[in-house]
C-alpha positions in Angstrom: 0.0 0.0 0.0 1.4 3.4 -1.0 2.2 6.1 1.6 -0.4 8.4 0.0 -3.1 5.7 0.2 -2.3 4.9 3.8 -2.5 8.6 4.7 -5.9 8.9 3.0 -7.2 5.9 4.9 -5.9 7.3 8.1 -7.7 10.6 7.5 -11.0 8.9 6.7 -10.6 6.7 9.8 -9.9 9.7 12.0 -13.0 11.5 10.7 -15.1 8.4 11.4 -13.7 8.0 14.9 -14.1 11.7 15.7 -17.7 11.6 14.6 -18.4 8.4 16.6 -16.7 9.9 19.6 -18.7 13.0 19.4 -21.9 11.0 19.2 -20.9 8.9 22.2 -19.9 12.0 24.2 -23.3 13.5 23.6 -24.9 10.4 25.0 -22.9 9.8 28.1 -23.5 13.1 29.9 -21.5 14.2 32.8 -21.7 11.0 34.8 -23.9 12.4 37.5 -26.9 14.6 38.3 -24.8 17.7 39.2 -26.7 20.5 40.9 -30.1 18.9 40.6 -29.3 16.6 43.6 -29.0 19.6 45.9 -25.6 18.5 47.2 -22.2 19.9 46.6 -21.4 18.3 43.3 -19.4 19.6 40.3 -19.1 18.2 36.8 -15.6 18.1 35.3 -14.9 17.4 31.6 -11.3 16.5 30.9 -8.8 15.0 28.4 -7.9 11.3 28.8 -4.2 11.5 29.3 -2.6 9.5 32.1 -1.9 12.4 34.4 -5.6 13.4 34.3 -6.7 9.9 35.0 -4.5 10.1 38.1 -6.6 13.1 39.2 -9.7 11.1 38.8 -8.3 8.2 40.8 -7.2 10.5 43.7 -10.2 12.8 43.9 -12.7 10.9 46.1 -10.2 10.0 48.8 -8.1 13.2 48.9 -10.5 15.9 47.8 -14.1 14.9 48.4 -13.5 13.4 51.8 -11.9 16.7 52.9 -14.3 19.2 51.3 -17.6 17.3 50.9 -17.6 18.2 47.2 -18.3 15.3 44.9 -16.8 15.4 41.5 -18.4 13.7 38.4 -15.8 13.2 35.7 -16.4 12.9 31.9 -13.2 11.8 30.2 -12.7 11.9 26.4 -9.9 11.8 23.8 -8.3 15.1 23.0 -10.1 15.9 19.7 -13.4 14.9 21.2 -12.9 16.8 24.5 -12.1 20.0 22.6 -15.3 19.8 20.6 -17.3 19.0 23.7 -15.9 21.8 25.8 -16.5 24.4 23.2 -20.1 23.2 22.8 -20.7 23.2 26.5 -18.9 26.4 27.6 -20.5 28.4 24.8 -24.0 27.6 26.3 -25.3 29.5 29.3 -27.0 26.3 30.3 -23.9 24.1 30.0 -23.7 21.1 32.3 -20.0 21.2 33.1 -18.4 23.5 35.8 -14.7 22.8 35.1 -12.9 21.6 32.0 -9.3 21.0 30.8 -8.4 23.7 28.3 -5.0 24.6 26.8 -3.3 27.9 26.4 -4.5 27.9 22.8 -8.1 28.0 23.9 -7.9 30.4 26.9 -7.6 33.7 25.0 -10.3 32.6 22.5 -12.7 31.5 25.2 -12.0 34.6 27.2 -12.9 36.9 24.3 -16.2 35.0 23.9 -16.9 35.4 27.6 -17.1 31.7 28.2 -14.7 31.6 31.2 -14.8 32.8 34.7 -12.0 35.2 35.6 -9.9 33.8 38.4 -7.7 36.7 39.6 -9.7 37.5 42.7 -10.0 33.9 43.9 -6.4 33.2 43.2 -5.2 36.2 45.1 -7.4 35.5 48.1 -6.4 31.8 48.3 -3.1 32.1 50.1 -2.5 28.4 50.2 -2.7 28.2 46.4 0.3 30.6 46.0 -0.3 32.1 42.6 3.2 33.7 42.6 4.7 30.2 42.6 3.2 29.5 39.1 6.0 30.0 36.5 5.6 33.4 34.8 5.3 32.2 31.2 2.5 29.9 32.4 0.6 32.8 34.1 1.2 34.9 31.0 -0.1 32.2 28.6 -3.3 31.8 30.6 -4.0 35.6 30.9 -6.1 37.2 28.2 -5.7 40.6 26.5 -7.9 42.2 29.2 -5.2 41.3 31.8 -7.4 38.8 33.6 -6.4 35.2 34.5 -8.8 32.6 33.1 -7.2 29.2 33.9 -4.7 27.5 36.2 -2.1 25.1 34.8 -2.2 21.5 35.7 1.1 20.6 33.9 3.2 22.4 31.4 5.8 21.6 28.7 8.3 23.2 26.4 10.5 21.6 23.9 14.2 20.5 23.9 16.7 18.2 22.2 17.2 14.7 23.5 20.2 12.6 22.4 21.9 9.3 23.2 24.9 10.0 25.3 26.3 6.5 24.7 26.0 6.8 20.9 27.7 10.2 21.0 30.5 8.9 23.1 31.1 5.9 20.8 31.1 8.2 17.7 33.3 10.9 19.4 30.5 13.5 19.1 29.9 16.4 21.4 26.6 18.1 21.9 27.1 21.9 22.4 25.6 23.4 25.5 23.4 25.6 23.3 23.2 24.0 19.9 22.2 25.7 16.7 20.1 23.9 14.2 23.0 23.7 11.7 25.1 22.0 14.4 22.2 19.6 15.0 22.1 18.8 11.3 25.8 18.2 11.2 25.5 15.8 14.3 22.6 14.0 12.7 24.7 13.3 9.6 27.5 11.9 11.7 25.2 9.8 13.9 23.4 8.2 10.9 24.2 4.5 11.0 25.9 4.6 14.4 24.0 1.4 15.0 22.4 -0.8 12.3 19.3 0.9 11.1 19.8 4.0 13.3 19.0 7.4 11.9 20.4 10.7 13.1 17.2 12.4 14.3 13.5 12.1 14.8 11.3 15.1 13.8 7.5 15.1 13.6 6.2 14.9 10.0 2.7 13.7 10.8 0.0 16.2 9.7 -1.8 18.1 12.4 -1.5 21.6 13.9 -0.5 20.0 17.1 1.9 17.5 15.5 4.1 18.7 12.6 3.3 22.4 13.0 4.4 22.6 16.6 8.1 21.8 16.1 8.2 23.4 12.6 6.9 26.7 13.9 9.6 26.9 16.5 12.2 26.5 13.7 10.4 29.2 11.7 10.5 31.5 14.7 14.3 31.1 15.3 15.0 31.4 11.6 13.4 34.9 11.7 10.0 34.0 10.3 6.4 34.2 11.4 3.0 33.2 10.2 1.7 36.7 10.2 3.1 40.2 10.7 1.5 42.4 13.4 -0.6 44.0 10.5 -1.9 40.6 9.5 0.2 40.1 6.4 0.6 36.3 5.7 4.3 35.4 5.6 4.4 31.7 4.6 6.1 32.5 1.3 8.6 34.9 3.0 12.4 34.0 2.7 12.6 33.3 6.4 9.7 30.9 6.5 10.8 29.2 3.3 14.4 28.9 4.7 13.2 27.3 7.9 10.8 24.9 6.1 13.5 23.9 3.6 15.9 23.2 6.4 13.3 21.1 8.4 12.2 19.1 5.4 15.7 18.5 4.2 17.0 17.4 7.6 14.2 14.9 8.2 14.4 13.5 4.6 18.2 13.0 4.8 18.7 12.0 8.4 15.3 11.5 9.9 13.3 8.4 10.8 11.7 6.1 8.3 8.1 6.9 7.4 8.8 10.5 8.6 5.6 11.8 7.0 3.6 9.4 9.2 5.5 10.1 12.4 4.1 12.2 15.3 5.0 12.4 19.0 4.0 8.8 19.7 5.9 7.4 16.8 9.1 9.4 17.6 8.9 8.3 21.2 8.7 4.7 20.1 11.6 5.1 17.6 13.8 6.8 20.0 13.1 4.4 22.9 13.9 1.4 20.6 17.2 2.8 19.4 16.1 3.8 15.9 17.2 7.4 16.2 20.2 9.0 17.9 18.4 12.4 18.6 14.9 13.6 19.0 13.6 17.2 19.2 10.2 17.3 20.9 8.3 17.9 24.1 10.0 18.1 27.5 7.2 15.9 28.8 8.9 13.0 27.0 11.7 12.8 29.6 9.4 11.3 32.2 8.8 8.3 29.9 12.5 8.0 28.9 13.7 8.1 32.5 11.0 5.8 33.9 12.3 2.8 35.9 11.3 0.4 33.1 12.8 2.5 30.3 15.6 0.8 28.3 17.2 4.3 27.9 17.1 5.4 31.6 20.4 7.2 32.3 21.5 7.1 28.6 19.9 10.3 27.5 21.4 13.8 27.4 19.1 16.9 27.2 20.0 20.2 25.5 18.0 23.4 24.9 15.8 23.7 21.8 18.2 24.5 18.9 18.4 28.1 17.7 19.6 30.2 14.8 18.7 33.9 15.2 17.0 33.9 18.6 18.4 33.2 22.0 15.8 30.5 22.8 13.2 28.7 20.7 11.2 26.2 22.8 7.5 26.1 22.6 5.0 26.5 25.5 2.0 24.4 26.1 -0.2 23.6 29.1 -3.3 21.7 30.0 -5.0 23.9 32.5 -8.3 24.0 34.4 -10.9 26.6 33.4 -14.3 27.3 34.9 -17.4 27.9 32.8 -18.5 31.5 33.4 -22.2 30.6 33.9 -21.5 27.8 36.5 -23.8 27.9 39.5 -21.1 26.5 41.7 -18.1 28.9 41.2 -16.7 28.5 44.7 -16.8 24.7 44.7 -15.3 24.8 41.2 -12.4 26.9 42.5 -11.8 24.6 45.4 -11.4 21.7 43.0 -9.3 23.7 40.6 -7.0 25.0 43.4 -6.5 21.5 44.7 -5.8 19.9 41.3 -3.3 22.7 40.4 -1.9 23.2 43.8 1.4 22.4 45.4 -0.2 19.9 47.7 -1.5 17.9 44.8 1.9 17.6 43.3 3.2 16.4 46.7 0.3 13.9 46.9 1.2 12.4 43.5 4.9 12.3 44.5 4.0 10.4 47.7 1.4 8.0 46.2 2.8 7.4 42.6 6.4 8.6 42.6 7.8 12.0 41.9 8.6 11.1 38.3 4.8 11.0 37.7 4.0 14.4 39.3 2.6 17.0 36.9 5.6 19.3 36.5 6.2 22.3 34.4 4.0 24.8 36.2 5.5 25.7 39.6 8.9 27.0 40.8 8.5 25.0 44.1 8.5 21.7 42.1 12.0 22.4 40.8 13.2 23.3 44.3 11.7 20.1 45.9 14.6 17.7 46.7 12.4 14.6 46.2 11.4 15.8 42.7 15.0 16.8 41.8 16.2 13.4 42.8 13.6 11.6 40.6 14.0 14.0 37.7 17.7 14.9 38.1 18.5 14.1 34.4 16.1 16.6 33.0 14.7 18.9 35.7 17.0 21.9 35.2 16.9 21.9 31.4 13.1 21.6 31.5 12.7 24.5 33.9 15.1 26.6 31.8 13.2 25.7 28.7 9.9 26.8 30.3 11.2 30.0 31.9 13.0 31.2 28.7 9.9 31.2 26.6 8.1 34.4 25.7 4.6 33.6 24.4 3.9 37.1 23.3 7.2 37.7 21.5 8.8 34.4 20.5 10.6 35.6 17.3 12.3 38.6 15.8 9.3 40.8 15.0 6.0 41.8 16.6 3.1 39.4 16.3 -0.6 40.1 16.0 -1.5 37.8 18.9 -0.1 35.5 21.5 1.4 32.1 20.7 4.7 30.3 20.1 4.0 27.1 18.2 0.5 28.4 17.2 -1.3 31.6 16.3 -4.0 32.2 18.8 -7.0 32.7 16.5 -10.0 30.3 16.1 -9.0 29.7 12.4 -5.6 28.4 13.2 -6.6 24.8 14.1 -8.0 24.4 10.6 -5.3 26.5 8.9 -2.4 24.8 10.7 -3.8 21.4 9.9 -4.2 22.2 6.2 -0.7 23.7 6.0 0.7 20.6 7.8 -0.6 18.3 5.1 1.2 20.4 2.5 4.5 20.3 4.4 4.0 16.6 5.2 3.6 16.0 1.5 6.9 17.7 0.9 8.5 15.4 3.5 7.0 12.4 1.7 8.4 13.7 -1.6 4.9 14.2 -3.1 5.6 17.9 -3.8 8.3 20.5 -3.4 8.7 22.9 -0.5 8.1 25.7 -2.9 4.8 24.2 -4.0 3.8 23.4 -0.4 4.4 27.0 0.8 2.8 28.5 -2.3 -0.4 26.6 -1.5 -0.1 27.4 2.2 0.4 31.1 1.6 -2.9 31.3 -0.2 -4.6 29.6 2.7 -3.0 31.9 5.2 -3.8 35.0 3.2 -7.5 34.0 3.1 -7.5 34.0 6.9 -5.4 37.2 7.1 -7.8 39.2 4.9 -10.7 38.9 7.4 -8.4 40.3 10.2 -7.1 43.2 8.2 -10.7 44.3 7.7 -11.5 44.4 11.4 
């Protein structure tokens, strides 16, 4: 079966699964009666990643028993939960009080008046310690009106992971602050270090949250941007083209097999099984790589996100808790939110499941905790440095029209970024040139930009 046919089948399957998931989500409800019971009950809608499932497991014993507030959880896959949250929070009669949202959604939902501002509650709750939340996280969850609309559960940036043992065997040295050209040179030298091993893994799978995330950080540090501050589309600009040429060329020459099909999960699998010598991706991957049962535990080196024309280039992402503005239980919702995003929750996970599983990336105190530092000694400092060096409002070399590092915070970007990702992925697969991909992408971006220039 050809690569193109496989991709078409995957897209059709994804559409079918999403439709089925949305139908199922509409039937399952919130798992409880909510406020109709007259008791202290809140409904929480959240993404189904492992750390969120840990919240669900711990809530009854460690939150409900203490507060008397019962929590009904609805747990859905990422694509389904995003759709469900937007449907529910946009309705004054929505059934959910709290939901997991990312720093992409927060400014958009805030502009639509779907979220409850949290500044006052956060400032009054002295045990929550809002000042302990890392500044880029606070910034990314604060809308243009200066109000805070969500609290982070865990956060991530991006960095470069590499096999220390492979580098030592080949006589290679990773610079303390590598440039992308240095990384490309190292990838060429690491190619074939072991039978079947490639130099680097980079996402090539279509999706605004897959290929577009790492590619946009490369665009930023090469001096490019999706849009100027005046909403001029820039995908055909020299800087954007140079960055995309570099990315596509690197992954085609020294990247993983089936690169156009590879996203985060595939790269994690390839790197873990010794199929690549380097991997540029999320800082969240370190927890899996350094887990007790990982074959690579202790063998990985971690370096900052590679740069060219900027001093840093990591992305910034967080799953956070937001409260529906029209909830009838705002105080109970805040109590849950402050517990699930608080320092005490991170200590609870560290005590019950091990500090390597604690939701990191959000609080300064986590990186000062000796138990966490012992469990995450290989990557704690480089992760914190990656997070604190980000600037979500100015990640490149020119002013931007809106917030965002690896995305542009407008409602249209999910669709635009996904369409552009298919073009670039086609270039990685060899189905079209980078010039053709960016020519088509520029037309898509210009269509979006026109509506903003008219406002």
